[in-house]
C-alpha positions as CSV (number, residue, x, y, z in Angstrom):
1,X,0.0,0.0,0.0
2,X,2.5,2.7,0.9
3,X,4.2,4.7,-1.7
4,X,7.9,4.1,-1.1
5,X,8.8,7.8,-1.3
6,X,6.6,8.2,1.8
7,X,8.6,5.5,3.5
8,X,11.7,7.2,2.4
9,X,10.5,10.5,3.9
10,X,10.2,8.6,7.1
11,X,13.7,7.3,7.0
12,X,15.0,10.9,6.7
13,X,13.7,11.3,10.2
14,X,15.9,8.5,11.4
15,X,19.1,9.8,13.0
16,X,22.4,8.0,13.0
17,X,25.4,10.1,13.9
18,X,28.5,9.8,16.1
19,X,30.7,12.6,17.5
20,X,33.2,11.8,14.8
21,X,30.7,10.8,12.1
22,X,32.9,8.7,9.8
23,X,35.1,7.1,12.4
24,X,34.7,3.5,13.5
25,X,32.4,2.2,10.8
26,X,33.8,-1.0,9.3
27,X,32.9,-2.2,5.8
28,X,30.8,-4.8,7.6
29,X,30.1,-5.7,11.2
30,X,29.9,-9.3,12.4
31,X,30.5,-9.1,16.1
32,X,31.5,-12.2,18.0
33,X,28.9,-11.2,20.6
34,X,25.3,-11.1,19.4
35,X,22.6,-9.7,21.7
36,X,20.5,-12.6,23.1
37,X,23.1,-15.3,22.3
38,X,25.7,-17.1,24.4
39,X,29.2,-16.8,23.0
40,X,29.1,-20.4,21.7
41,X,25.7,-20.0,20.1
42,X,26.7,-16.6,18.6
43,X,29.5,-18.3,16.5
44,X,27.0,-20.9,15.3
45,X,24.5,-18.2,14.4
46,X,27.0,-16.2,12.3
47,X,28.0,-19.3,10.4
48,X,24.3,-20.0,9.7
49,X,23.7,-16.5,8.5
50,X,26.6,-16.9,6.1
51,X,25.1,-20.1,4.8
52,X,21.7,-18.3,4.5
53,X,23.3,-15.6,2.3
54,X,24.7,-18.2,-0.1
55,X,21.2,-19.5,-0.9
56,X,19.9,-16.2,-2.1
57,X,19.7,-15.8,-5.9
58,X,18.6,-12.7,-7.8
59,X,17.4,-14.8,-10.6
60,X,14.7,-16.3,-8.3
61,X,13.4,-12.8,-7.5
62,X,13.3,-11.9,-11.2
63,X,11.4,-15.1,-12.1
64,X,8.9,-14.7,-9.3
65,X,8.2,-11.1,-10.1
66,X,7.6,-12.0,-13.7
67,X,5.1,-14.6,-12.6
68,X,3.3,-12.7,-9.8
69,X,3.1,-9.4,-11.7
70,X,2.3,-10.9,-15.1
71,X,-1.3,-9.8,-15.1
72,X,-3.5,-7.4,-13.0
73,X,-4.3,-9.1,-9.7
74,X,-6.5,-7.0,-7.5
75,X,-8.4,-8.5,-4.6
76,X,-11.1,-10.8,-5.8
77,X,-9.7,-11.2,-9.3
78,X,-8.9,-14.5,-11.0
79,X,-5.2,-13.9,-11.2
80,X,-5.1,-12.9,-7.5
81,X,-6.5,-16.3,-6.7
82,X,-4.0,-18.0,-9.0
83,X,-1.2,-16.1,-7.3
84,X,-2.4,-17.3,-3.9
85,X,-2.3,-20.9,-5.2
86,X,1.1,-20.4,-6.7
87,X,2.5,-19.0,-3.4
88,X,1.0,-21.9,-1.5
89,X,2.6,-24.4,-4.0
90,X,6.1,-22.8,-3.5
91,X,5.9,-22.9,0.3
92,X,4.6,-26.5,0.1
93,X,7.4,-27.6,-2.3
94,X,10.0,-26.2,0.1
95,X,8.7,-28.2,3.0
96,X,6.5,-25.8,4.9
97,X,3.2,-26.7,6.5
98,X,0.9,-24.5,4.5
99,X,-2.7,-23.4,4.4
100,X,-4.9,-20.7,2.8
101,X,-7.1,-18.9,5.2
102,X,-10.1,-17.4,3.4
103,X,-12.2,-14.4,4.5
104,X,-15.1,-12.7,2.8
105,X,-14.7,-9.0,2.7
106,X,-16.5,-6.0,1.2
107,X,-14.9,-4.6,-1.9
108,X,-16.8,-2.1,-4.1
109,X,-15.9,-1.8,-7.7
110,X,-17.0,1.0,-10.1
111,X,-20.1,0.5,-12.2
112,X,-20.2,4.1,-13.6
113,X,-17.8,7.1,-13.4
114,X,-18.7,10.4,-15.0
115,X,-16.7,13.7,-14.5
116,X,-17.6,16.6,-16.7
117,X,-17.4,20.4,-16.7
118,X,-20.7,21.9,-17.6
119,X,-19.6,25.6,-17.5
120,X,-18.1,27.9,-18.6
121,X,-17.3,25.3,-21.4
122,X,-18.0,21.7,-21.7
123,X,-15.3,19.1,-21.0
124,X,-15.6,15.4,-20.3
125,X,-12.7,13.7,-18.5
126,X,-11.4,10.5,-20.1
127,X,-10.9,8.8,-16.7
128,X,-8.6,6.2,-18.3
129,X,-4.9,5.4,-18.6
130,X,-3.4,4.9,-22.0
131,X,-1.6,1.7,-22.9
132,X,1.9,2.1,-24.2
133,X,3.5,0.1,-27.1
134,X,6.8,0.1,-25.2
135,X,5.2,-1.8,-22.3
136,X,2.9,-4.7,-23.3
137,X,1.8,-5.1,-19.7
138,X,-0.1,-1.8,-20.0
139,X,-2.2,-3.3,-22.8
140,X,-4.1,-5.6,-20.4
141,X,-6.5,-2.8,-19.6
142,X,-9.6,-5.0,-19.8
143,X,-8.4,-7.0,-16.8
144,X,-7.5,-4.0,-14.8
145,X,-9.6,-2.0,-12.4
146,X,-10.2,1.5,-13.8
147,X,-8.9,4.5,-11.8
148,X,-11.1,5.0,-8.8
149,X,-11.1,5.4,-5.0
150,X,-12.4,2.3,-3.2
151,X,-15.1,3.0,-0.5
152,X,-16.2,6.3,-1.9
153,X,-19.9,6.5,-1.6
154,X,-22.2,6.5,-4.6
155,X,-23.2,10.0,-5.6
156,X,-24.5,12.3,-8.3
157,X,-23.6,15.9,-7.6
158,X,-23.2,19.2,-9.4
159,X,-21.5,22.3,-8.1
160,X,-19.0,25.0,-8.6
161,X,-15.3,24.0,-8.3
162,X,-12.9,25.2,-5.7
163,X,-9.1,24.4,-5.6
164,X,-8.1,23.5,-2.1
165,X,-4.4,22.7,-2.5
166,X,-3.6,19.4,-0.7
167,X,-7.0,19.4,1.0
168,X,-5.7,19.6,4.6
169,X,-7.4,21.5,7.5
170,X,-5.0,24.4,7.2
171,X,-5.8,24.7,3.5
172,X,-9.5,25.3,4.3
173,X,-8.5,27.9,6.9
174,X,-6.6,29.7,4.2
175,X,-9.6,29.5,1.8
176,X,-11.8,31.0,4.6
177,X,-9.4,33.9,4.9
178,X,-9.9,34.5,1.1
179,X,-13.6,34.5,1.8
180,X,-14.2,31.2,-0.1
181,X,-16.7,28.8,1.4
182,X,-16.7,25.3,0.0
183,X,-20.2,24.4,1.4
184,X,-22.3,23.0,-1.5
185,X,-19.3,23.0,-3.8
186,X,-16.9,20.4,-5.3
187,X,-13.3,20.6,-4.3
188,X,-10.3,19.6,-6.4
189,X,-7.1,18.8,-4.4
190,X,-3.8,17.3,-5.2
191,X,-2.2,14.1,-4.0
192,X,0.5,14.4,-1.3
193,X,1.2,15.7,2.2
194,X,-1.3,13.3,3.7
195,X,-3.0,10.0,3.1
196,X,-5.6,10.2,0.3
197,X,-8.5,9.2,2.6
198,X,-8.0,12.4,4.7
199,X,-8.8,14.6,1.7
200,X,-12.5,13.7,1.2
201,X,-12.9,13.5,5.0
202,X,-11.8,17.1,5.6
203,X,-13.7,18.3,2.5
204,X,-16.9,16.8,3.8
205,X,-16.3,18.3,7.2
206,X,-16.3,21.7,5.5
207,X,-19.5,21.1,3.6
208,X,-18.2,20.1,0.2
209,X,-20.5,17.8,-1.8
210,X,-17.8,16.1,-3.9
211,X,-14.0,15.7,-4.0
212,X,-11.6,15.2,-7.0
213,X,-8.0,14.2,-6.3
214,X,-5.4,14.7,-9.0
215,X,-1.6,14.1,-9.3
216,X,0.1,17.4,-10.0
217,X,3.3,17.1,-12.1
218,X,5.1,19.2,-9.5
219,X,4.9,16.2,-7.2
220,X,5.6,13.1,-9.2
221,X,5.3,14.1,-12.9
222,X,7.5,15.9,-15.5
223,X,8.6,18.6,-13.0
224,X,10.6,15.8,-11.2
225,X,12.0,14.1,-14.3
226,X,11.3,12.3,-17.5
227,X,8.0,10.5,-17.6
228,X,7.2,6.9,-18.3
229,X,8.2,5.1,-20.5
230,X,11.2,7.4,-21.1
231,X,11.7,7.9,-17.4
232,X,10.2,6.8,-14.1
233,X,7.8,9.7,-13.4
234,X,4.1,10.0,-13.9
235,X,3.0,10.6,-17.5
236,X,-0.1,12.8,-18.2
237,X,-2.4,9.8,-18.1
238,X,-1.3,8.2,-14.9
239,X,-3.9,8.0,-12.1
240,X,-3.2,6.9,-8.5
241,X,-5.9,4.4,-7.4
242,X,-6.4,3.8,-3.7
243,X,-8.7,3.2,-0.8
244,X,-10.2,6.2,0.9
245,X,-11.8,4.3,3.8
246,X,-11.3,6.1,7.2
247,X,-8.6,3.7,8.2
248,X,-7.5,5.7,11.3
249,X,-10.8,4.6,12.9
250,X,-10.2,0.9,12.2
251,X,-8.6,-1.2,9.5
252,X,-9.9,-4.4,7.9
253,X,-13.2,-5.4,6.5
254,X,-15.6,-2.4,7.0
255,X,-18.6,-4.7,7.8
256,X,-16.9,-6.8,10.5
257,X,-14.9,-4.5,12.9
258,X,-13.3,-6.5,15.8
259,X,-14.3,-9.9,14.4
260,X,-13.0,-12.0,11.5
261,X,-14.9,-11.8,8.2
262,X,-15.7,-15.5,8.0
263,X,-18.6,-16.6,5.9
264,X,-21.1,-16.6,8.7
265,X,-19.7,-13.6,10.7
266,X,-22.2,-11.0,11.8
267,X,-22.0,-8.0,9.5
268,X,-23.0,-4.4,9.6
269,X,-25.4,-3.1,7.0
270,X,-23.9,-0.6,4.5
271,X,-25.7,2.3,6.2
272,X,-24.3,1.3,9.6
273,X,-20.6,1.7,8.4
274,X,-19.1,4.9,9.7
275,X,-15.8,4.7,7.8
276,X,-16.9,5.2,4.2
277,X,-16.5,8.7,2.8
278,X,-19.4,11.1,3.3
279,X,-19.1,12.5,-0.2
280,X,-18.2,11.0,-3.6
281,X,-14.5,11.1,-4.5
282,X,-12.6,10.3,-7.7
283,X,-8.9,10.4,-8.7
284,X,-7.9,11.8,-12.1
285,X,-4.8,12.4,-14.1
286,X,-3.2,15.7,-14.6
287,X,-4.2,15.5,-18.2
288,X,-7.9,15.5,-17.0
289,X,-7.2,18.0,-14.2
290,X,-5.7,20.8,-16.3
291,X,-8.9,21.9,-18.1
292,X,-10.8,22.0,-14.8
293,X,-8.1,24.1,-13.0
294,X,-7.6,26.3,-16.1
295,X,-11.3,27.3,-16.0
296,X,-11.2,28.5,-12.4
297,X,-11.2,32.2,-11.6
298,X,-11.2,34.1,-8.3
299,X,-8.1,34.9,-6.3
300,X,-4.7,33.6,-7.5
301,X,-3.5,30.7,-5.4
302,X,-0.8,31.5,-2.8
303,X,2.7,30.6,-4.1
304,X,3.0,27.4,-2.1
305,X,-0.3,26.2,-3.6
306,X,0.9,26.4,-7.2
307,X,1.8,23.3,-9.1
308,X,3.7,22.7,-12.3
309,X,0.9,22.8,-14.8
310,X,1.3,25.5,-17.5
311,X,-1.5,27.6,-16.1
312,X,-2.2,30.3,-13.5
313,X,-3.6,28.5,-10.4
314,X,-6.8,30.2,-9.2
315,X,-8.9,29.2,-6.2
316,X,-12.4,29.7,-7.5
317,X,-15.2,29.3,-6.6
318,X,-16.2,28.8,-10.2
319,X,-17.0,29.7,-12.8
320,X,-16.0,26.1,-13.5
321,X,-19.1,24.0,-12.7
322,X,-18.6,20.2,-12.3
323,X,-20.9,17.2,-12.6
324,X,-19.6,14.2,-10.7
325,X,-21.5,10.9,-10.9
326,X,-20.3,7.6,-9.3
327,X,-21.9,4.3,-8.6
328,X,-20.3,1.0,-7.3
329,X,-21.1,-2.6,-7.0
330,X,-20.8,-3.3,-3.2
331,X,-19.7,-7.0,-3.4
332,X,-18.4,-9.5,-0.9
333,X,-15.3,-11.2,-2.3
334,X,-12.9,-13.8,-1.1
335,X,-9.6,-12.7,0.5
336,X,-6.9,-15.4,0.5
337,X,-4.1,-15.3,3.1
338,X,-1.3,-17.8,2.5
339,X,0.2,-19.1,5.7
340,X,3.3,-21.3,5.8
341,X,4.9,-22.6,9.1
342,X,8.2,-24.2,9.9
343,X,7.8,-25.6,13.4
344,X,10.3,-24.8,16.1
345,X,12.3,-27.5,17.9
346,X,12.4,-26.2,21.4
347,X,9.6,-23.6,21.5
348,X,7.0,-24.5,18.9
349,X,4.4,-22.2,20.6
350,X,6.6,-19.1,20.1
351,X,6.1,-17.7,16.7
352,X,8.3,-15.4,14.6
353,X,5.9,-14.0,11.9
354,X,7.1,-12.6,8.6
355,X,4.6,-10.9,6.3
356,X,4.2,-9.0,3.0
357,X,1.1,-8.6,0.9
358,X,0.8,-9.9,-2.7
359,X,-2.4,-8.2,-3.9
360,X,-2.1,-5.0,-6.1
361,X,-4.2,-2.4,-7.7
362,X,-3.0,-3.4,-11.1
363,X,0.2,-5.3,-11.8
364,X,1.9,-4.1,-8.6
365,X,5.5,-5.0,-9.5
366,X,6.9,-2.4,-7.1
367,X,4.0,-2.3,-4.7
368,X,4.0,-5.0,-3.4
369,X,5.7,-7.7,-5.4
370,X,9.2,-6.3,-5.0
371,X,8.8,-7.0,-1.2
372,X,7.0,-10.3,-1.7
373,X,9.8,-11.8,-3.8
374,X,12.3,-10.9,-1.1
375,X,10.1,-12.8,1.4
376,X,10.0,-15.8,-0.9
377,X,13.8,-15.7,-1.2
378,X,14.0,-15.8,2.6
379,X,11.6,-18.7,2.9
380,X,13.4,-20.7,0.2
381,X,16.8,-20.1,1.9
382,X,15.6,-21.1,5.3
383,X,14.0,-24.2,3.8
384,X,17.3,-25.2,2.2
385,X,19.0,-24.8,5.6
386,X,16.3,-26.9,7.1
387,X,16.8,-29.6,4.5
388,X,20.5,-29.6,5.5
389,X,19.6,-30.4,9.1
390,X,19.1,-27.0,10.8
391,X,15.9,-26.6,12.8
392,X,14.8,-23.3,14.3
393,X,14.3,-23.2,18.1
394,X,11.0,-21.2,17.6
395,X,8.4,-21.6,14.9
396,X,8.7,-19.4,11.8
397,X,5.5,-18.3,10.2
398,X,5.5,-16.8,6.7
399,X,2.3,-14.9,5.6
400,X,1.4,-13.6,2.2
401,X,-1.5,-11.2,2.7
402,X,-4.4,-10.5,0.4
403,X,-6.5,-7.3,0.4
404,X,-3.9,-5.0,1.8
405,X,-4.6,-2.3,-0.7
406,X,-8.2,-1.8,0.3
407,X,-7.4,-1.3,4.0
408,X,-5.2,-4.1,5.4
409,X,-8.1,-6.5,5.0
410,X,-6.2,-9.8,4.9
411,X,-3.8,-9.1,7.8
412,X,-6.5,-7.5,9.9
413,X,-9.0,-10.3,9.5
414,X,-6.3,-12.9,10.3
415,X,-5.3,-11.0,13.4
416,X,-8.9,-10.6,14.6
417,X,-9.5,-14.3,13.8
418,X,-6.4,-15.5,15.8
419,X,-6.2,-12.6,18.4
420,X,-6.0,-14.7,21.6
421,X,-3.6,-17.2,20.1
422,X,-1.3,-14.5,18.7
423,X,-1.2,-12.7,22.0
424,X,-0.1,-15.9,23.6
425,X,2.4,-17.1,20.9
426,X,3.6,-14.3,18.7
427,X,7.0,-12.9,19.6
428,X,7.6,-10.4,16.8
429,X,5.9,-9.5,13.5
430,X,8.3,-8.5,10.7
431,X,6.8,-6.6,7.8
432,X,7.9,-5.4,4.4
433,X,6.0,-3.9,1.4
434,X,7.5,-2.2,-1.7
435,X,11.3,-2.3,-2.0
436,X,13.8,-0.6,-4.3
437,X,17.3,0.8,-4.8
438,X,18.7,3.1,-2.1
439,X,18.8,3.5,1.6
440,X,17.6,1.5,4.6
441,X,14.3,2.5,6.0
442,X,13.0,1.0,9.2
443,X,10.2,1.7,11.7
444,X,8.8,-0.2,14.6
445,X,8.7,-1.0,18.3
446,X,11.6,0.7,20.1
447,X,12.1,-2.3,22.3
448,X,13.6,-3.8,19.1
449,X,15.8,-0.8,18.3
450,X,19.0,-2.3,19.8
451,X,18.3,-5.7,18.2
452,X,17.7,-4.2,14.7
453,X,20.8,-2.0,14.9
454,X,23.0,-5.0,15.4
455,X,21.4,-6.8,12.5
456,X,21.7,-3.8,10.1
457,X,25.4,-3.3,10.9
458,X,26.0,-6.8,9.5
459,X,24.3,-6.1,6.1
460,X,26.3,-4.8,3.2
461,X,24.9,-2.2,0.9
462,X,25.4,-3.5,-2.7
463,X,26.2,-0.1,-4.3
464,X,28.8,1.1,-1.9
465,X,30.3,-2.0,-0.2
466,X,29.8,-0.6,3.2
467,X,27.1,-1.6,5.7
468,X,23.6,-0.2,5.2
469,X,23.8,1.8,8.5
470,X,26.9,3.6,7.4
471,X,25.3,4.5,4.1
472,X,22.1,5.8,5.7
473,X,24.2,7.8,8.2
474,X,26.2,9.4,5.4
475,X,22.9,10.3,3.6
476,X,21.6,12.0,6.7
477,X,24.9,13.8,7.4
478,X,24.9,15.1,3.8
479,X,21.4,16.5,4.3
480,X,21.5,17.6,8.0
481,X,25.1,18.1,8.7
482,X,27.3,16.7,11.5
483,X,25.1,18.3,14.2
484,X,22.2,16.0,13.5
485,X,20.8,14.8,16.8
486,X,21.7,11.3,18.1
487,X,20.7,8.8,20.7
488,X,23.2,9.4,23.5
489,X,25.9,10.0,21.0
490,X,26.4,6.3,20.3
491,X,26.4,4.2,17.2
492,X,22.7,3.6,16.7
493,X,20.1,4.6,14.2
494,X,16.8,5.7,15.6
495,X,14.0,3.6,14.0
496,X,10.9,5.6,13.2
497,X,7.5,5.2,14.9
498,X,4.9,3.4,12.9
499,X,1.5,4.9,11.9
500,X,-0.4,2.9,9.3
501,X,-0.4,2.0,5.7
502,X,0.8,-1.6,5.8
503,X,0.2,-4.9,7.5
504,X,2.0,-4.3,10.7
505,X,-0.8,-2.1,11.9
506,X,-3.2,-4.8,13.3
507,X,-0.3,-6.7,14.9
508,X,1.2,-3.7,16.7
509,X,-1.7,-1.3,17.3
510,X,-4.5,-3.8,17.9
511,X,-2.9,-6.9,19.2
512,X,0.2,-5.4,20.9
513,X,2.8,-7.5,19.2
514,X,6.2,-5.9,18.8
515,X,6.8,-5.2,15.1
516,X,9.3,-4.0,12.5
517,X,8.7,-2.6,9.1
518,X,11.7,-2.7,6.8
519,X,12.5,-1.7,3.2
520,X,15.0,0.0,1.0
521,X,14.5,3.0,-1.4
522,X,15.1,6.6,-2.1
523,X,16.9,6.1,-5.4
524,X,13.8,4.5,-7.0
525,X,11.5,7.5,-7.1
526,X,8.8,7.6,-9.7
527,X,5.2,8.1,-10.5
528,X,4.0,4.5,-11.1
529,X,2.4,4.2,-7.6
530,X,-1.1,2.5,-7.9
531,X,-1.2,3.1,-11.7
532,X,-1.3,0.9,-14.8
533,X,2.4,1.6,-15.2
534,X,3.7,-0.3,-12.1
535,X,4.8,-3.2,-14.2
536,X,7.8,-5.6,-14.4
537,X,9.3,-3.5,-17.2
538,X,9.1,-0.3,-15.2
539,X,10.6,-2.0,-12.2
540,X,13.7,-3.5,-14.0
541,X,14.3,-0.3,-15.8
542,X,14.0,2.2,-12.9
543,X,13.7,0.5,-9.5
544,X,16.1,-2.3,-8.9
545,X,17.2,-3.8,-12.2
546,X,19.5,-6.5,-10.7
547,X,17.3,-7.2,-7.7
548,X,20.4,-6.4,-5.6
549,X,18.3,-4.5,-3.1
550,X,15.8,-7.3,-3.1
551,X,18.6,-9.6,-1.9
552,X,19.7,-6.9,0.6
553,X,16.1,-6.9,2.1
554,X,16.2,-10.7,2.2
555,X,19.5,-10.6,4.1
556,X,18.2,-8.0,6.5
557,X,15.0,-9.8,7.3
558,X,16.6,-13.2,7.1
559,X,19.0,-12.2,9.9
560,X,16.1,-10.9,11.9
561,X,14.2,-14.2,11.5
562,X,17.2,-16.4,12.3
563,X,18.3,-14.4,15.4
564,X,14.8,-14.2,16.8
565,X,14.2,-17.9,16.1
566,X,17.5,-19.1,17.5
567,X,18.4,-16.8,20.3
568,X,18.9,-17.9,23.9
569,X,17.2,-14.8,25.2
570,X,14.7,-12.8,23.2
571,X,16.5,-9.5,22.3
572,X,14.0,-7.0,23.8
573,X,15.7,-3.9,25.2
574,X,13.8,-1.2,27.2
575,X,16.5,1.5,27.5
576,X,16.0,2.7,23.9
577,X,12.2,2.5,24.4
578,X,12.4,4.6,27.5
579,X,14.6,7.3,26.0
580,X,12.4,7.5,22.9
581,X,9.2,7.9,25.0
582,X,10.9,10.6,27.1
583,X,11.6,12.4,23.8
584,X,7.9,12.1,22.9
585,X,6.9,13.6,26.2
586,X,9.2,16.5,25.6
587,X,7.6,17.0,22.2
588,X,4.2,17.1,23.9
589,X,5.4,19.7,26.4
590,X,6.8,21.7,23.5
591,X,3.5,21.3,21.6
592,X,1.5,22.6,24.6
593,X,3.9,25.6,24.9
594,X,3.6,26.2,21.2
595,X,-0.2,26.3,21.3
596,X,-0.1,28.7,24.3
597,X,2.5,31.0,22.6
598,X,0.6,30.9,19.3
599,X,-2.7,31.9,21.1
600,X,-1.0,34.7,22.9
601,X,0.7,36.0,19.8
602,X,-2.4,35.8,17.6
603,X,-4.5,37.6,20.1
604,X,-1.9,40.3,20.7
605,X,-1.4,40.9,17.0
606,X,-5.2,41.1,16.5
607,X,-5.4,43.7,19.2
608,X,-2.4,45.7,17.7
609,X,-4.0,45.4,14.2
610,X,-0.8,43.8,12.9
611,X,-2.7,41.4,10.6
612,X,-4.9,44.2,9.3
613,X,-2.1,46.5,8.5
614,X,0.1,43.8,6.9
615,X,-2.5,42.5,4.5
616,X,-3.0,43.8,1.0
617,X,-6.5,45.5,1.2
618,X,-7.3,44.5,-2.3
619,X,-7.2,40.8,-1.4
620,X,-10.0,41.4,1.1
621,X,-8.7,38.6,3.3
622,X,-10.4,37.9,6.6
623,X,-8.4,38.2,9.8
624,X,-7.4,35.1,11.8
625,X,-10.0,34.3,14.5
626,X,-9.1,35.0,18.1
627,X,-7.6,32.1,20.1
628,X,-8.8,30.7,23.4
629,X,-6.3,30.7,26.3
630,X,-4.4,27.5,26.7
631,X,-4.3,25.9,30.2
632,X,-1.3,24.2,31.7
633,X,-1.3,20.4,31.6
634,X,0.1,18.2,34.4
635,X,2.7,15.9,32.8
636,X,4.0,14.7,36.2
637,X,2.2,11.2,36.1
638,X,3.9,10.4,32.8
639,X,7.3,11.7,33.8
640,X,7.2,9.9,37.1
641,X,6.3,6.6,35.5
642,X,9.1,7.0,32.9
643,X,11.6,7.8,35.6
644,X,10.7,4.5,37.3
645,X,10.9,2.7,34.0
646,X,14.3,4.2,33.3
647,X,15.7,2.7,36.4
648,X,14.3,-0.7,35.8
649,X,15.2,-0.7,32.1
650,X,18.9,0.0,32.9
651,X,18.8,-2.7,35.6
652,X,17.4,-5.2,33.1
653,X,20.0,-4.2,30.5
654,X,22.9,-4.7,32.9
655,X,21.6,-8.1,34.0
656,X,21.2,-9.4,30.4
657,X,24.2,-7.8,28.8
658,X,26.0,-11.1,29.5
659,X,23.6,-14.0,29.7
660,X,26.1,-16.7,30.5
661,X,25.2,-16.4,34.2
662,X,21.5,-17.1,33.5
663,X,20.3,-20.6,34.0
664,X,18.1,-22.4,31.5
665,X,15.2,-22.0,33.8
666,X,15.8,-18.3,34.1
667,X,16.0,-17.9,30.3
668,X,12.8,-19.9,29.9
669,X,10.9,-17.7,32.3
670,X,12.3,-14.5,30.8
671,X,11.4,-15.7,27.2
672,X,7.9,-16.5,28.4
673,X,7.3,-13.0,29.8
674,X,9.2,-10.7,27.3
675,X,6.7,-11.0,24.4
676,X,4.0,-9.6,26.8
677,X,5.9,-6.3,27.1
678,X,4.2,-4.6,24.1
679,X,0.8,-5.7,25.3
680,X,1.3,-3.7,28.5
681,X,1.2,-0.6,26.3
682,X,-2.4,-1.3,25.1
683,X,-5.3,0.5,26.6
684,X,-8.2,-2.0,26.9
685,X,-10.6,0.9,26.3
686,X,-8.8,1.9,23.1
687,X,-8.0,5.4,21.9
688,X,-10.6,8.2,22.1
689,X,-13.1,8.1,19.3
690,X,-11.5,5.0,17.8
691,X,-11.3,2.1,20.3
692,X,-10.0,-0.5,17.7
693,X,-6.6,1.2,18.1
694,X,-5.3,0.3,21.5
695,X,-1.6,1.2,21.5
696,X,-0.9,4.2,23.8
697,X,2.5,5.0,22.2
698,X,1.9,4.6,18.4
699,X,-1.1,5.2,16.2
700,X,-2.0,6.6,12.8
701,X,-3.2,10.2,13.1
702,X,-6.9,11.0,12.6
703,X,-5.8,13.6,10.1
704,X,-2.6,12.1,8.8
705,X,-3.7,8.6,7.9
706,X,-0.4,6.8,7.3
707,X,1.6,9.3,9.4
708,X,2.2,8.4,13.0
709,X,1.1,10.2,16.1
710,X,3.2,9.2,19.1
711,X,1.5,9.3,22.5
712,X,-1.6,9.7,20.3
713,X,-4.3,10.2,22.9
714,X,-2.7,13.2,24.5
715,X,-1.1,14.6,21.3
716,X,-4.3,14.7,19.3
717,X,-6.3,16.1,22.2
718,X,-3.7,18.9,22.5
719,X,-3.8,19.6,18.7
720,X,-7.6,19.8,18.8
721,X,-7.6,22.0,21.9
722,X,-9.5,19.4,24.0
723,X,-7.7,20.0,27.2
724,X,-9.8,17.8,29.6
725,X,-9.3,14.9,27.2
726,X,-5.5,15.7,26.9
727,X,-5.1,15.5,30.7
728,X,-7.1,12.2,30.9
729,X,-5.0,10.7,28.1
730,X,-1.8,11.7,29.9
731,X,-3.1,9.6,32.8
732,X,-4.0,6.7,30.5
733,X,-0.5,6.8,28.9
734,X,1.2,6.9,32.3
735,X,-0.9,3.9,33.4
736,X,0.4,1.9,30.4
737,X,4.0,2.8,31.3
738,X,3.2,1.6,34.9
739,X,2.0,-1.7,33.5
740,X,5.4,-2.1,31.7
741,X,7.1,-1.1,35.0
742,X,5.3,-3.9,36.8
743,X,6.4,-6.4,34.1
744,X,10.0,-5.2,34.3
745,X,10.0,-5.5,38.0
746,X,9.0,-9.2,37.5
747,X,11.7,-9.7,34.9
748,X,14.4,-8.3,37.2
749,X,13.5,-10.7,39.9
750,X,13.9,-13.8,37.8
């Protein structure tokens, strides 16, 4: 689901920097001591990882991508089912215990799509993507879903057009200052700066009756580089499909929240579902968008709102008048999750779960097949080691998810179906999605930060022959300078927090299973995302032609799997987590202060007529509204809980730095309790206004979608000016930290 450039934007927030930034980084790092292993077992583990690497063949990834991305394979399609059977056959041939878990989910597909301008001139949008003679895959249009947004409501609306930039709340505040009210009108917004589902949501909240989303060439078209097929960027006909379901409320099948979408599951009626859009919404190409935008009059758009089309960007409203008519078939379709298990020898009821989805909007070579073929390479290599006599200590579970693109349907239904079992058995969930050439990107549970850093330091970047951490660090230094912030000045990258947009979300934020999301990219930018042009030919020309970064992803995730499956002590660390959450609390305090300072400044400037005197009178812009005073929040409960956690986390780290003194019985007890650590951070009542999300530290934002909100209950209450709720959420978050404190107390007494 996620566009990799979005993941790459996340990795630019990762920080890795030492006092002397280029000192001490070897070409590779294979320490004799591995966190969670005895010295003797560490040596065995390193030999095993070397043997694992020898099994990985780029030609396998190439062959599998050709097969899986040969035809359009959206959820419910014939080729999607064929791919599920093909994946199952591979796992079975390699010796895994396999099954296909089938769920029945709601998936609307378009019956009719009409977009036309009725005034001041007539124009009817093509709403199609052109096939290209240079890419035969693009000629399979009859099998492909047309460009549309899944879970838009049916609608037939006519109204004047307003240009609302990226369609975010601040954009509507700016329109209001220009005296433009979108009530009863249709808005056109451009993709970017938030998840697409937020755009019709905010438009409806401001009274719009319809929403059009287009891709401006400034963001991923000719302004960025040559367009496909000459280059990787979006050509004039490309349209980004995608779901617009309100996924920050809950993910999965819209009709069966909190329960698995089995055949006989109780289902909501369509009119009971609260996460569909409230207005019809349709994506279009910049070829179709230009005549609409060109017909707008009214004020000239602010400079930051102007794209790269050869027009003057006006805001409207009108005189462009738009007729938008959409209707959908609201069908229940099968969703096939392929599950393959390699039982553990010592701890068969402790599961290391590795997942990637295989469904796509069209061919999906980059999203998601590039990640799926890396997963297959890992599975095949582990199977080869198993056939040579190796057996994991813990059970390894590979999952190929279906229905991810519509809203994490396959993974969410599987988690809801197996929730109690997963909370008893799952140790870690390891996720990937699209993958390409470039830099390491990783997000996840910060209890796994120390573990992942040691893994990443042992993985070589194929373009530079240094380790992937050093390359990422160099990238950040080149962009941010040597004064980039660090974690205690040591040699660790900070992994990002996870919001939503891929299959980790139900595991982490609903079930409380520690998770990692890993991929490579940043040198594979383009405009193919969710279009007809995300094909095998596009991928091998512009993404990862030799599949060298597919192999690098396999090495990275393979090491994660092997170390988690074989370790003597599960490699959870709480010092990095504690320091990270302390940083989040500092951000909350700064946010509260910022809100207070902003309110004071705005009110003062209104009183002093600063805004009135500084604004061009001919623009007739309204003045900002006065701000309410911001009270002071009490962060003491959260700070006190973190202080106690800090002490206990350091004590646990010192006790487990050398595990040779721990008895087998102590290790067994620790390994039994450690996977429960993430579950302590769940609030049984869930987050305010969206109880499906239960994690108190990480959640997707209500108005960011994919983007994460850390300490989300308190943070979003502060952003919304709901001060009583903010104070209550500080208490809820401190209670979660206290539950983790209690668990650490128990761990330290073993």
